[in-house]
N, CA, C, O and the ligand as a Tripos MOL2 file, in Angstrom:
@<TRIPOS>MOLECULE
protein
  249   247    63     0     0
PROTEIN
NO_CHARGES

@<TRIPOS>ATOM
      1 N          11.9220   82.0480  -37.4450 N.3       1 MET1
      2 CA         11.2740   81.0120  -37.4440 C.3       1 MET1
      3 C           9.6950   81.0590  -37.6200 C.2       1 MET1
      4 O           9.0910   81.7620  -36.8100 O.2       1 MET1
      5 N           9.1100   80.5250  -38.3900 N.am      2 ALA2
      6 CA          7.6910   80.7510  -38.4670 C.3       2 ALA2
      7 C           6.8520   80.1550  -37.4140 C.2       2 ALA2
      8 O           7.2270   79.0780  -36.9490 O.2       2 ALA2
      9 N           5.7960   80.6850  -36.9790 N.am      3 LYS3
     10 CA          4.9470   80.1100  -35.9170 C.3       3 LYS3
     11 C           4.3540   78.8370  -36.3300 C.2       3 LYS3
     12 O           3.7700   78.7310  -37.4080 O.2       3 LYS3
     13 N           4.4900   77.8220  -35.4690 N.am      4 GLU4
     14 CA          3.4340   76.5840  -35.8190 C.3       4 GLU4
     15 C           2.2750   76.4430  -35.3320 C.2       4 GLU4
     16 O           2.1340   76.4200  -34.1090 O.2       4 GLU4
     17 N           1.3660   76.3380  -36.0580 N.am      5 LEU5
     18 CA         -0.0700   76.2340  -35.5460 C.3       5 LEU5
     19 C          -0.6110   74.7710  -35.6650 C.2       5 LEU5
     20 O          -0.1190   73.9510  -36.4400 O.2       5 LEU5
     21 N          -1.5580   74.5370  -34.9160 N.am      6 ALA6
     22 CA         -2.1000   72.9780  -34.5990 C.3       6 ALA6
     23 C          -3.5980   73.3220  -35.1180 C.2       6 ALA6
     24 O          -4.2830   74.2990  -34.8160 O.2       6 ALA6
     25 N          -3.9460   72.1380  -36.0700 N.am      7 CYS7
     26 CA         -5.2260   71.9650  -36.5350 C.3       7 CYS7
     27 C          -6.2160   71.5520  -35.4860 C.2       7 CYS7
     28 O          -6.0850   70.4710  -34.9110 O.2       7 CYS7
     29 N          -7.2210   72.3890  -35.2110 N.am      8 ARG8
     30 CA         -8.1260   71.8360  -34.1690 C.3       8 ARG8
     31 C          -8.9430   70.5490  -34.6110 C.2       8 ARG8
     32 O          -9.5410   69.8470  -33.7950 O.2       8 ARG8
     33 N          -8.9140   70.2920  -36.0460 N.am      9 LYS9
     34 CA         -9.6920   69.1540  -36.4740 C.3       9 LYS9
     35 C          -8.9810   67.9370  -36.3380 C.2       9 LYS9
     36 O          -9.5090   66.9530  -35.8200 O.2       9 LYS9
     37 N          -7.7260   67.9320  -36.8030 N.am     10 CYS10
     38 CA         -6.7900   66.6110  -36.9190 C.3      10 CYS10
     39 C          -5.7180   66.7960  -36.0040 C.2      10 CYS10
     40 O          -5.0090   65.8010  -35.8530 O.2      10 CYS10
     41 N          -5.4140   67.8110  -35.3540 N.am     11 LYS11
     42 CA         -4.1440   68.0710  -34.5230 C.3      11 LYS11
     43 C          -2.8220   68.1260  -35.3890 C.2      11 LYS11
     44 O          -1.7650   68.2480  -34.7690 O.2      11 LYS11
     45 N          -2.7970   68.0650  -36.4590 N.am     12 HIS12
     46 CA         -1.5030   68.3380  -37.4130 C.3      12 HIS12
     47 C          -0.9370   69.6770  -37.0140 C.2      12 HIS12
     48 O          -1.6780   70.6340  -36.7890 O.2      12 HIS12
     49 N           0.3910   69.7470  -36.9260 N.am     13 VAL13
     50 CA          0.9720   70.6960  -36.6610 C.3      13 VAL13
     51 C           1.7670   71.5090  -38.1790 C.2      13 VAL13
     52 O           2.5860   71.0280  -38.9620 O.2      13 VAL13
     53 N           1.2170   72.6840  -38.1600 N.am     14 THR14
     54 CA          1.5540   73.2640  -39.6860 C.3      14 THR14
     55 C           2.1850   74.5610  -39.3930 C.2      14 THR14
     56 O           1.9180   75.1850  -38.3650 O.2      14 THR14
     57 N           3.0960   75.0140  -40.3660 N.am     15 VAL15
     58 CA          3.5500   76.6110  -40.3980 C.3      15 VAL15
     59 C           2.5940   77.4640  -41.2240 C.2      15 VAL15
     60 O           2.5470   78.6900  -41.1320 O.2      15 VAL15
     61 N           1.8410   76.7380  -42.0310 N.am     16 GLY16
     62 CA          1.0270   77.3350  -43.1040 C.3      16 GLY16
     63 C          -0.2200   77.9530  -42.3820 C.2      16 GLY16
     64 O          -0.3120   77.9400  -41.1550 O.2      16 GLY16
     65 N          -1.4040   78.6240  -43.4000 N.am     17 LYS17
     66 CA         -2.4780   79.0430  -42.7680 C.3      17 LYS17
     67 C          -3.7400   78.0240  -42.9940 C.2      17 LYS17
     68 O          -4.8790   78.1590  -42.5470 O.2      17 LYS17
     69 N          -3.2140   76.9450  -43.8270 N.am     18 VAL18
     70 CA         -4.3760   75.8290  -44.0820 C.3      18 VAL18
     71 C          -3.6230   74.6380  -43.4400 C.2      18 VAL18
     72 O          -2.3980   74.7210  -43.5240 O.2      18 VAL18
     73 N          -4.1240   73.5440  -42.8130 N.am     19 CYS19
     74 CA         -3.8710   72.2110  -42.5540 C.3      19 CYS19
     75 C          -3.3780   71.5160  -43.8030 C.2      19 CYS19
     76 O          -4.1280   71.4120  -44.7740 O.2      19 CYS19
     77 N          -2.1020   71.0190  -43.8200 N.am     20 SER20
     78 CA         -1.7640   70.4140  -45.0050 C.3      20 SER20
     79 C          -2.5050   68.8610  -44.9970 C.2      20 SER20
     80 O          -2.4640   68.2580  -46.0700 O.2      20 SER20
     81 N          -2.9640   68.4020  -44.2100 N.am     21 VAL21
     82 CA         -3.7140   67.1440  -43.9750 C.3      21 VAL21
     83 C          -5.0860   67.1350  -44.3590 C.2      21 VAL21
     84 O          -5.5000   66.4490  -45.2940 O.2      21 VAL21
     85 N          -5.9080   67.9890  -43.5600 N.am     22 CYS22
     86 CA         -7.3480   68.0270  -43.8130 C.3      22 CYS22
     87 C          -7.9740   69.3430  -44.4810 C.2      22 CYS22
     88 O          -9.1770   69.5800  -44.5870 O.2      22 CYS22
     89 N          -6.8320   70.2130  -44.9410 N.am     23 LYS23
     90 CA         -7.3790   71.4600  -45.4420 C.3      23 LYS23
     91 C          -8.2540   72.3860  -44.4540 C.2      23 LYS23
     92 O          -8.9070   73.3410  -44.8730 O.2      23 LYS23
     93 N          -8.2110   72.0880  -43.3950 N.am     24 SER24
     94 CA         -9.1330   73.1240  -42.5150 C.3      24 SER24
     95 C          -8.1160   74.2360  -42.2280 C.2      24 SER24
     96 O          -6.9020   74.0450  -42.1650 O.2      24 SER24
     97 N          -8.8020   75.5520  -42.0400 N.am     25 THR25
     98 CA         -8.3710   76.7420  -41.6150 C.3      25 THR25
     99 C          -8.3950   76.9700  -40.0520 C.2      25 THR25
    100 O          -7.8650   77.9270  -39.4880 O.2      25 THR25
    101 N          -8.9950   76.0880  -39.5200 N.am     26 ASP26
    102 CA         -9.2630   76.2370  -38.2080 C.3      26 ASP26
    103 C          -8.0580   75.7860  -37.4120 C.2      26 ASP26
    104 O          -7.8990   74.6150  -37.0650 O.2      26 ASP26
    105 N          -7.2360   76.7500  -37.1450 N.am     27 LEU27
    106 CA         -5.7610   76.3870  -36.6100 C.3      27 LEU27
    107 C          -5.5260   77.2690  -35.3310 C.2      27 LEU27
    108 O          -5.8420   78.4580  -35.3670 O.2      27 LEU27
    109 N          -5.0170   76.7520  -34.2820 N.am     28 SER28
    110 CA         -4.7750   77.3120  -33.0900 C.3      28 SER28
    111 C          -3.2820   77.4510  -32.7070 C.2      28 SER28
    112 O          -2.5900   76.4330  -32.7150 O.2      28 SER28
    113 N          -2.7260   78.6720  -32.3640 N.am     29 PRO29
    114 CA         -1.6610   79.0200  -31.9420 C.3      29 PRO29
    115 C          -1.1600   78.4190  -30.3230 C.2      29 PRO29
    116 O          -0.0700   78.4890  -29.7550 O.2      29 PRO29
    117 N          -2.3590   77.8680  -29.9360 N.am     30 ASP30
    118 CA         -2.2880   77.4180  -28.3830 C.3      30 ASP30
    119 C          -2.2390   76.0390  -28.4150 C.2      30 ASP30
    120 O          -3.3300   75.4920  -28.5820 O.2      30 ASP30
    121 N          -1.2400   75.3050  -28.2970 N.am     31 TRP31
    122 CA         -1.2380   73.7850  -28.4150 C.3      31 TRP31
    123 C          -0.1720   73.4050  -27.4840 C.2      31 TRP31
    124 O           0.6480   74.2250  -27.0710 O.2      31 TRP31
    125 N          -0.1760   72.1640  -27.1480 N.am     32 SER32
    126 CA          0.7730   71.6700  -26.1930 C.3      32 SER32
    127 C           1.0830   70.1580  -26.4870 C.2      32 SER32
    128 O           0.1580   69.4230  -26.8310 O.2      32 SER32
    129 N           2.3930   69.6650  -26.3560 N.am     33 GLY33
    130 CA          2.8380   68.3750  -26.4620 C.3      33 GLY33
    131 C           2.9220   68.1170  -27.8500 C.2      33 GLY33
    132 O           2.2110   68.7300  -28.6460 O.2      33 GLY33
    133 N           3.8700   67.1140  -28.2610 N.am     34 ILE34
    134 CA          4.1040   66.8750  -29.6260 C.3      34 ILE34
    135 C           4.3120   65.3990  -29.8200 C.2      34 ILE34
    136 O           4.9720   64.6840  -29.0650 O.2      34 ILE34
    137 N           3.6080   64.9690  -31.0370 N.am     35 ALA35
    138 CA          3.7590   63.6630  -31.4740 C.3      35 ALA35
    139 C           4.3330   63.5420  -32.9700 C.2      35 ALA35
    140 O           3.8270   64.1220  -33.9300 O.2      35 ALA35
    141 N           5.4000   62.7510  -33.0320 N.am     36 LEU36
    142 CA          5.7800   62.3570  -34.3860 C.3      36 LEU36
    143 C           5.3320   61.1380  -34.9250 C.2      36 LEU36
    144 O           5.6710   60.0640  -34.4280 O.2      36 LEU36
    145 N           4.5630   61.2280  -35.9500 N.am     37 VAL37
    146 CA          4.0400   59.9530  -36.4670 C.3      37 VAL37
    147 C           4.7510   59.6640  -37.9500 C.2      37 VAL37
    148 O           4.4070   60.2370  -38.9840 O.2      37 VAL37
    149 N           5.7540   58.7130  -37.8580 N.am     38 VAL38
    150 CA          6.3790   58.3720  -39.2450 C.3      38 VAL38
    151 C           5.5690   57.2160  -39.9740 C.2      38 VAL38
    152 O           5.5210   57.2780  -41.2020 O.2      38 VAL38
    153 N           4.9680   56.2310  -39.3670 N.am     39 ASP39
    154 CA          4.1970   55.3600  -39.9900 C.3      39 ASP39
    155 C           2.8180   55.0410  -39.0880 C.2      39 ASP39
    156 O           2.7570   54.3340  -38.0820 O.2      39 ASP39
    157 N           1.7330   55.7690  -39.7430 N.am     40 PRO40
    158 CA          0.4120   55.7510  -39.0170 C.3      40 PRO40
    159 C          -0.0890   54.4260  -38.8110 C.2      40 PRO40
    160 O          -0.8670   54.3060  -37.8640 O.2      40 PRO40
    161 N           0.1920   53.3550  -39.5130 N.am     41 THR41
    162 CA         -0.4040   52.0780  -39.8040 C.3      41 THR41
    163 C           0.1560   51.2940  -38.6150 C.2      41 THR41
    164 O          -0.5020   50.2920  -38.3350 O.2      41 THR41
    165 N           1.2380   51.5370  -37.8510 N.am     42 THR42
    166 CA          1.9970   50.9300  -36.8210 C.3      42 THR42
    167 C           2.0460   51.6870  -35.5990 C.2      42 THR42
    168 O           2.2690   51.1240  -34.5270 O.2      42 THR42
    169 N           1.8660   52.8280  -35.6810 N.am     43 SER43
    170 CA          2.0340   53.7240  -34.4200 C.3      43 SER43
    171 C           0.5850   53.6970  -33.7540 C.2      43 SER43
    172 O          -0.4830   53.9780  -34.2980 O.2      43 SER43
    173 N           0.8060   53.3060  -32.4950 N.am     44 GLN44
    174 CA         -0.0830   53.4250  -31.3520 C.3      44 GLN44
    175 C          -0.8100   54.8150  -31.1370 C.2      44 GLN44
    176 O          -2.0320   54.9430  -31.0630 O.2      44 GLN44
    177 N           0.0990   55.8180  -31.0500 N.am     45 ILE45
    178 CA         -0.2010   57.1950  -30.8510 C.3      45 ILE45
    179 C          -1.1290   57.7180  -31.9920 C.2      45 ILE45
    180 O          -2.0830   58.4700  -31.7920 O.2      45 ILE45
    181 N          -0.7680   57.2680  -33.1330 N.am     46 ALA46
    182 CA         -1.6030   57.4650  -34.2400 C.3      46 ALA46
    183 C          -3.0320   56.9760  -34.4040 C.2      46 ALA46
    184 O          -3.9370   57.5890  -34.9700 O.2      46 ALA46
    185 N          -3.1110   55.6320  -33.7520 N.am     47 LYS47
    186 CA         -4.5230   55.0050  -33.5970 C.3      47 LYS47
    187 C          -5.1820   55.7830  -32.4380 C.2      47 LYS47
    188 O          -6.3650   56.1160  -32.5200 O.2      47 LYS47
    189 N          -4.5680   56.0200  -31.5620 N.am     48 THR48
    190 CA         -5.1750   56.9550  -30.3520 C.3      48 THR48
    191 C          -5.7930   58.1330  -30.8030 C.2      48 THR48
    192 O          -6.9450   58.4620  -30.5190 O.2      48 THR48
    193 N          -4.9980   58.7740  -31.5200 N.am     49 LEU49
    194 CA         -5.5120   60.4610  -31.9280 C.3      49 LEU49
    195 C          -6.1620   60.2580  -33.4150 C.2      49 LEU49
    196 O          -6.5760   61.2750  -33.9710 O.2      49 LEU49
    197 N          -6.2710   59.0470  -34.0660 N.am     50 GLY50
    198 CA         -6.9110   58.8160  -35.1630 C.3      50 GLY50
    199 C          -6.2890   59.4240  -36.3000 C.2      50 GLY50
    200 O          -6.9960   59.9620  -37.1530 O.2      50 GLY50
    201 N          -5.0160   59.3970  -36.4080 N.am     51 ILE51
    202 CA         -4.1570   60.0160  -37.4310 C.3      51 ILE51
    203 C          -4.0890   58.8760  -38.3510 C.2      51 ILE51
    204 O          -3.9770   57.6910  -38.0360 O.2      51 ILE51
    205 N          -4.1960   59.5440  -39.9080 N.am     52 THR52
    206 CA         -4.1600   58.5640  -40.8610 C.3      52 THR52
    207 C          -2.8900   59.1180  -41.5440 C.2      52 THR52
    208 O          -2.3740   58.2980  -42.3030 O.2      52 THR52
    209 N          -2.2860   60.2610  -41.4630 N.am     53 GLU53
    210 CA         -1.2610   60.8880  -42.3390 C.3      53 GLU53
    211 C          -0.0670   60.9280  -41.6430 C.2      53 GLU53
    212 O          -0.2270   61.2720  -40.4720 O.2      53 GLU53
    213 N           1.0770   60.6950  -41.9630 N.am     54 LYS54
    214 CA          2.2480   60.8180  -41.1100 C.3      54 LYS54
    215 C           2.6520   62.4180  -41.0070 C.2      54 LYS54
    216 O           2.2560   63.2320  -41.8410 O.2      54 LYS54
    217 N           3.4350   62.7480  -39.9520 N.am     55 GLY55
    218 CA          3.5430   64.2370  -39.8330 C.3      55 GLY55
    219 C           3.7630   64.4970  -38.3040 C.2      55 GLY55
    220 O           4.0070   63.5880  -37.5110 O.2      55 GLY55
    221 N           3.6680   65.6590  -37.9990 N.am     56 LYS56
    222 CA          3.8970   66.3110  -36.5160 C.3      56 LYS56
    223 C           2.4570   66.5980  -36.0630 C.2      56 LYS56
    224 O           1.6390   67.2220  -36.7400 O.2      56 LYS56
    225 N           2.2450   66.1010  -34.9020 N.am     57 TYR57
    226 CA          1.0120   66.4990  -34.3330 C.3      57 TYR57
    227 C           0.9620   66.7980  -32.7360 C.2      57 TYR57
    228 O           1.5680   66.1030  -31.9200 O.2      57 TYR57
    229 N           0.0940   68.0160  -32.3670 N.am     58 ALA58
    230 CA         -0.1460   68.3220  -31.2200 C.3      58 ALA58
    231 C          -0.7560   67.2650  -30.5410 C.2      58 ALA58
    232 O          -1.3810   66.3930  -31.1450 O.2      58 ALA58
    233 N          -0.5840   67.2830  -29.0100 N.am     59 LEU59
    234 CA         -1.3070   66.0420  -28.2870 C.3      59 LEU59
    235 C          -2.5330   66.8480  -27.6090 C.2      59 LEU59
    236 O          -3.5800   66.2760  -27.3040 O.2      59 LEU59
    237 N          -2.3270   68.1270  -27.4140 N.am     60 LYS60
    238 CA         -3.6220   68.9820  -27.0420 C.3      60 LYS60
    239 C          -3.7650   70.2640  -27.7650 C.2      60 LYS60
    240 O          -2.8350   71.0700  -27.7910 O.2      60 LYS60
    241 N          -4.8460   70.4740  -28.3290 N.am     61 VAL61
    242 CA         -5.0840   71.8080  -28.9030 C.3      61 VAL61
    243 C          -6.3340   72.5200  -28.2640 C.2      61 VAL61
    244 O          -7.3690   71.9360  -27.9410 O.2      61 VAL61
    245 N          -6.1080   73.7510  -28.1410 N.am     62 THR62
    246 CA         -7.0710   74.3850  -27.1350 C.3      62 THR62
    247 C          -7.2440   75.8080  -27.9600 C.2      62 THR62
    248 O          -7.9710   76.6960  -27.5150 O.2      62 THR62
    249 ZN         -6.0690   69.2220  -39.9260 Zn       63 ZN63
@<TRIPOS>BOND
     1     1     2 1
     2     2     3 1
     3     3     4 2
     4     3     5 am
     5     5     6 1
     6     6     7 1
     7     7     8 2
     8     7     9 am
     9     9    10 1
    10    10    11 1
    11    11    12 2
    12    11    13 am
    13    13    14 1
    14    14    15 1
    15    15    16 2
    16    15    17 am
    17    17    18 1
    18    18    19 1
    19    19    20 2
    20    19    21 am
    21    21    22 1
    22    22    23 1
    23    23    24 2
    24    23    25 am
    25    25    26 1
    26    26    27 1
    27    27    28 2
    28    27    29 am
    29    29    30 1
    30    30    31 1
    31    31    32 2
    32    31    33 am
    33    33    34 1
    34    34    35 1
    35    35    36 2
    36    35    37 am
    37    37    38 1
    38    38    39 1
    39    39    40 2
    40    39    41 am
    41    41    42 1
    42    42    43 1
    43    43    44 2
    44    43    45 am
    45    45    46 1
    46    46    47 1
    47    47    48 2
    48    47    49 am
    49    49    50 1
    50    50    51 1
    51    51    52 2
    52    51    53 am
    53    53    54 1
    54    54    55 1
    55    55    56 2
    56    55    57 am
    57    57    58 1
    58    58    59 1
    59    59    60 2
    60    59    61 am
    61    61    62 1
    62    62    63 1
    63    63    64 2
    64    63    65 am
    65    65    66 1
    66    66    67 1
    67    67    68 2
    68    67    69 am
    69    69    70 1
    70    70    71 1
    71    71    72 2
    72    71    73 am
    73    73    74 1
    74    74    75 1
    75    75    76 2
    76    75    77 am
    77    77    78 1
    78    78    79 1
    79    79    80 2
    80    79    81 am
    81    81    82 1
    82    82    83 1
    83    83    84 2
    84    83    85 am
    85    85    86 1
    86    86    87 1
    87    87    88 2
    88    87    89 am
    89    89    90 1
    90    90    91 1
    91    91    92 2
    92    91    93 am
    93    93    94 1
    94    94    95 1
    95    95    96 2
    96    95    97 am
    97    97    98 1
    98    98    99 1
    99    99   100 2
   100    99   101 am
   101   101   102 1
   102   102   103 1
   103   103   104 2
   104   103   105 am
   105   105   106 1
   106   106   107 1
   107   107   108 2
   108   107   109 am
   109   109   110 1
   110   110   111 1
   111   111   112 2
   112   111   113 am
   113   113   114 1
   114   114   115 1
   115   115   116 2
   116   115   117 am
   117   117   118 1
   118   118   119 1
   119   119   120 2
   120   119   121 am
   121   121   122 1
   122   122   123 1
   123   123   124 2
   124   123   125 am
   125   125   126 1
   126   126   127 1
   127   127   128 2
   128   127   129 am
   129   129   130 1
   130   130   131 1
   131   131   132 2
   132   131   133 am
   133   133   134 1
   134   134   135 1
   135   135   136 2
   136   135   137 am
   137   137   138 1
   138   138   139 1
   139   139   140 2
   140   139   141 am
   141   141   142 1
   142   142   143 1
   143   143   144 2
   144   143   145 am
   145   145   146 1
   146   146   147 1
   147   147   148 2
   148   147   149 am
   149   149   150 1
   150   150   151 1
   151   151   152 2
   152   151   153 am
   153   153   154 1
   154   154   155 1
   155   155   156 2
   156   155   157 am
   157   157   158 1
   158   158   159 1
   159   159   160 2
   160   159   161 am
   161   161   162 1
   162   162   163 1
   163   163   164 2
   164   163   165 am
   165   165   166 1
   166   166   167 1
   167   167   168 2
   168   167   169 am
   169   169   170 1
   170   170   171 1
   171   171   172 2
   172   171   173 am
   173   173   174 1
   174   174   175 1
   175   175   176 2
   176   175   177 am
   177   177   178 1
   178   178   179 1
   179   179   180 2
   180   179   181 am
   181   181   182 1
   182   182   183 1
   183   183   184 2
   184   183   185 am
   185   185   186 1
   186   186   187 1
   187   187   188 2
   188   187   189 am
   189   189   190 1
   190   190   191 1
   191   191   192 2
   192   191   193 am
   193   193   194 1
   194   194   195 1
   195   195   196 2
   196   195   197 am
   197   197   198 1
   198   198   199 1
   199   199   200 2
   200   199   201 am
   201   201   202 1
   202   202   203 1
   203   203   204 2
   204   203   205 am
   205   205   206 1
   206   206   207 1
   207   207   208 2
   208   207   209 am
   209   209   210 1
   210   210   211 1
   211   211   212 2
   212   211   213 am
   213   213   214 1
   214   214   215 1
   215   215   216 2
   216   215   217 am
   217   217   218 1
   218   218   219 1
   219   219   220 2
   220   219   221 am
   221   221   222 1
   222   222   223 1
   223   223   224 2
   224   223   225 am
   225   225   226 1
   226   226   227 1
   227   227   228 2
   228   227   229 am
   229   229   230 1
   230   230   231 1
   231   231   232 2
   232   231   233 am
   233   233   234 1
   234   234   235 1
   235   235   236 2
   236   235   237 am
   237   237   238 1
   238   238   239 1
   239   239   240 2
   240   239   241 am
   241   241   242 1
   242   242   243 1
   243   243   244 2
   244   243   245 am
   245   245   246 1
   246   246   247 1
   247   247   248 2
@<TRIPOS>SUBSTRUCTURE
     1 MET1         2 RESIDUE 1 A MET
     2 ALA2         6 RESIDUE 1 A ALA
     3 LYS3        10 RESIDUE 1 A LYS
     4 GLU4        14 RESIDUE 1 A GLU
     5 LEU5        18 RESIDUE 1 A LEU
     6 ALA6        22 RESIDUE 1 A ALA
     7 CYS7        26 RESIDUE 1 A CYS
     8 ARG8        30 RESIDUE 1 A ARG
     9 LYS9        34 RESIDUE 1 A LYS
    10 CYS10       38 RESIDUE 1 A CYS
    11 LYS11       42 RESIDUE 1 A LYS
    12 HIS12       46 RESIDUE 1 A HIS
    13 VAL13       50 RESIDUE 1 A VAL
    14 THR14       54 RESIDUE 1 A THR
    15 VAL15       58 RESIDUE 1 A VAL
    16 GLY16       62 RESIDUE 1 A GLY
    17 LYS17       66 RESIDUE 1 A LYS
    18 VAL18       70 RESIDUE 1 A VAL
    19 CYS19       74 RESIDUE 1 A CYS
    20 SER20       78 RESIDUE 1 A SER
    21 VAL21       82 RESIDUE 1 A VAL
    22 CYS22       86 RESIDUE 1 A CYS
    23 LYS23       90 RESIDUE 1 A LYS
    24 SER24       94 RESIDUE 1 A SER
    25 THR25       98 RESIDUE 1 A THR
    26 ASP26      102 RESIDUE 1 A ASP
    27 LEU27      106 RESIDUE 1 A LEU
    28 SER28      110 RESIDUE 1 A SER
    29 PRO29      114 RESIDUE 1 A PRO
    30 ASP30      118 RESIDUE 1 A ASP
    31 TRP31      122 RESIDUE 1 A TRP
    32 SER32      126 RESIDUE 1 A SER
    33 GLY33      130 RESIDUE 1 A GLY
    34 ILE34      134 RESIDUE 1 A ILE
    35 ALA35      138 RESIDUE 1 A ALA
    36 LEU36      142 RESIDUE 1 A LEU
    37 VAL37      146 RESIDUE 1 A VAL
    38 VAL38      150 RESIDUE 1 A VAL
    39 ASP39      154 RESIDUE 1 A ASP
    40 PRO40      158 RESIDUE 1 A PRO
    41 THR41      162 RESIDUE 1 A THR
    42 THR42      166 RESIDUE 1 A THR
    43 SER43      170 RESIDUE 1 A SER
    44 GLN44      174 RESIDUE 1 A GLN
    45 ILE45      178 RESIDUE 1 A ILE
    46 ALA46      182 RESIDUE 1 A ALA
    47 LYS47      186 RESIDUE 1 A LYS
    48 THR48      190 RESIDUE 1 A THR
    49 LEU49      194 RESIDUE 1 A LEU
    50 GLY50      198 RESIDUE 1 A GLY
    51 ILE51      202 RESIDUE 1 A ILE
    52 THR52      206 RESIDUE 1 A THR
    53 GLU53      210 RESIDUE 1 A GLU
    54 LYS54      214 RESIDUE 1 A LYS
    55 GLY55      218 RESIDUE 1 A GLY
    56 LYS56      222 RESIDUE 1 A LYS
    57 TYR57      226 RESIDUE 1 A TYR
    58 ALA58      230 RESIDUE 1 A ALA
    59 LEU59      234 RESIDUE 1 A LEU
    60 LYS60      238 RESIDUE 1 A LYS
    61 VAL61      242 RESIDUE 1 A VAL
    62 THR62      246 RESIDUE 1 A THR
    63 ZN63       249 GROUP 0 **** ****
């Protein structure tokens, strides 16, 4: 299983070397918590975290 990395900019969790949401390469292997955003327009978590794309997000990235 590929190691999942969380983007430091938008908190999106990705298995690649580049964030698929904001194209940042500033990814961290040290993250905790998970938020699944299915519909960013109605998700309170998405609003709180400033998420505009659906996907898997870390709650905390260090
Ligand atoms: Zn990102």
